[in-house]
C-alpha positions as CSV (number, residue, x, y, z in Angstrom):
1,M,61.3,107.4,-6.9
2,A,59.1,109.9,-5.0
3,A,58.3,107.3,-2.3
4,E,62.1,106.6,-1.9
5,A,62.8,110.3,-1.5
6,E,60.0,110.7,1.0
7,A,61.3,107.7,3.0
8,I,64.8,109.3,3.1
9,E,63.3,112.7,4.2
10,D,61.3,111.0,6.9
11,S,64.4,109.2,8.1
12,L,66.4,112.4,8.3
13,M,63.6,114.2,10.1
14,A,63.6,111.4,12.7
15,R,67.2,112.0,13.5
16,V,67.9,113.7,16.8
17,K,71.1,115.1,18.2
18,I,72.3,113.4,21.4
19,S,75.2,114.7,23.6
20,F,77.9,112.2,24.6
21,P,80.0,113.4,27.5
22,I,83.7,113.0,26.6
23,S,85.4,114.8,29.5
24,S,83.8,115.1,32.9
25,E,86.7,117.4,33.9
26,Y,85.9,120.0,31.3
27,G,82.2,119.2,30.6
28,A,83.1,118.5,26.9
29,V,80.6,116.6,24.8
30,E,80.4,115.2,21.3
31,R,77.0,115.6,19.6
32,M,75.9,112.9,17.3
33,F,72.7,112.0,15.4
34,A,70.6,109.1,16.5
35,Q,67.2,107.5,15.6
36,H,64.6,107.2,18.3
37,T,63.5,103.5,18.7
38,A,61.4,103.3,21.9
39,D,60.8,105.3,25.1
40,N,64.2,106.7,26.0
41,R,66.2,104.5,23.6
42,Y,68.0,105.6,20.5
43,V,70.3,104.0,17.8
44,L,73.5,105.9,16.9
45,D,73.4,107.2,13.3
46,N,77.0,108.5,13.3
47,S,80.5,107.2,13.8
48,P,82.1,108.9,16.8
49,F,85.1,111.1,16.5
50,Y,85.8,111.5,20.2
51,A,83.5,109.4,22.3
52,F,84.8,105.9,23.3
53,D,83.0,102.6,23.8
54,I,80.1,103.4,21.4
55,S,79.8,102.7,17.6
56,F,77.4,103.2,14.7
57,C,74.2,101.2,15.2
58,D,74.6,100.7,18.9
59,E,71.4,101.2,20.9
60,F,71.6,103.3,24.0
61,F,69.5,105.1,26.7
62,V,69.3,108.9,27.1
63,K,68.2,111.2,29.9
64,E,67.1,114.8,29.7
65,V,69.6,117.3,31.2
66,N,68.6,121.0,31.0
67,G,66.4,120.3,28.0
68,E,69.1,118.3,26.2
69,K,69.2,114.6,25.4
70,V,72.3,113.1,26.9
71,F,73.7,109.6,26.6
72,S,73.1,107.6,29.8
73,G,74.1,104.1,29.0
74,L,74.4,101.3,26.5
75,A,71.3,99.1,25.7
76,S,72.8,96.8,23.1
77,R,75.6,96.6,20.5
78,G,75.0,96.9,16.8
79,G,78.1,94.9,15.9
80,H,80.2,97.7,14.6
81,S,83.7,98.7,15.6
82,T,85.1,102.3,15.5
83,Y,88.7,103.4,14.9
84,R,90.0,106.9,14.3
85,I,92.7,108.0,12.0
86,K,94.5,111.4,12.5
87,L,96.6,112.7,9.6
88,P,99.9,114.7,10.0
89,K,99.6,118.5,10.0
90,N,99.0,120.0,6.5
91,K,97.8,116.8,4.9
92,D,94.5,117.0,3.1
93,H,91.7,114.6,2.2
94,E,93.4,113.6,-1.0
95,Y,96.3,112.4,1.1
96,F,94.0,110.2,3.1
97,L,92.3,108.8,0.0
98,N,95.7,107.7,-1.3
99,Y,95.8,105.2,1.5
100,W,92.1,104.5,2.0
101,E,91.6,101.7,-0.6
102,P,92.7,98.7,1.4
103,L,90.3,99.6,4.2
104,K,87.5,100.3,1.7
105,E,88.0,96.9,0.1
106,L,87.6,95.3,3.6
107,G,84.2,97.0,3.9
108,C,85.0,100.0,6.1
109,S,83.5,103.4,5.7
110,F,84.5,106.8,7.1
111,E,83.3,110.2,8.2
112,G,85.9,113.0,8.1
113,S,86.5,116.2,9.9
114,S,88.7,119.2,9.1
115,A,87.7,121.1,12.3
116,N,91.3,121.0,13.6
117,E,94.7,121.5,12.0
118,R,95.0,117.8,11.7
119,R,92.3,116.0,9.7
120,L,90.5,113.4,11.7
121,Y,88.6,110.4,10.3
122,S,86.2,108.1,12.2
123,I,86.4,104.7,10.6
124,D,83.3,102.4,10.8
125,M,83.8,98.7,10.6
126,P,80.5,96.8,10.1
127,P,80.0,93.3,11.6
128,D,81.2,91.6,8.4
129,V,84.6,93.4,8.3
130,N,87.6,91.4,9.4
131,V,88.7,93.9,12.1
132,H,92.0,92.2,12.6
133,K,93.0,92.7,9.0
134,A,91.8,96.3,9.0
135,Y,93.8,96.9,12.2
136,Q,96.9,95.5,10.5
137,V,96.4,97.9,7.6
138,M,96.1,100.9,9.9
139,E,99.0,99.8,12.1
140,S,101.4,99.2,9.2
141,L,100.5,102.7,7.8
142,E,101.1,104.2,11.3
143,D,104.4,102.4,11.4
144,E,105.3,104.1,8.1
145,G,104.4,107.5,9.5
146,I,101.5,107.9,7.2
147,W,99.0,108.6,10.1
148,E,98.2,107.9,13.7
149,F,95.2,105.7,14.7
150,E,93.4,104.7,17.8
151,E,90.6,102.4,18.8
152,G,87.3,104.0,19.8
153,H,85.5,100.7,20.3
154,Y,86.2,97.2,19.3
155,Y,83.2,94.9,18.9
156,S,83.5,91.1,19.4
157,A,80.5,88.9,19.5
158,S,82.3,86.9,22.3
159,M,82.3,90.0,24.4
160,Q,78.5,90.4,24.4
């Protein structure tokens, strides 16, 4: 048990925050955790809320800008897809959980944020998830007015 706890602690200590530019016009960035792999390469250890075309487990390059590590390009895909769900105003996490089960059963996971007046969820779809079925679930709930969703990054092995 102590060895497992030590491994988790070492893993968390190895995590580094990387800035991902999301708006060149305003200089906005999303900061996410990543694990260093080699030289200037890192693997994303978060599911993005705002950045597009990057997903959990993707490997990427960084450059130093004013002492900060900044995303500079994709090295390889990790096979995950990212979607985002935005709840209507004044809806809480319990509301989200009322509709989450079908996506959970497909193998999806989520990270949530209540930083804005509308809760936002970043949905991670590992390589073994049937993304088309998950998309249908999200789309049907959007059609019912339950939430809005968008695609952050869709992974297809045929697109490699």
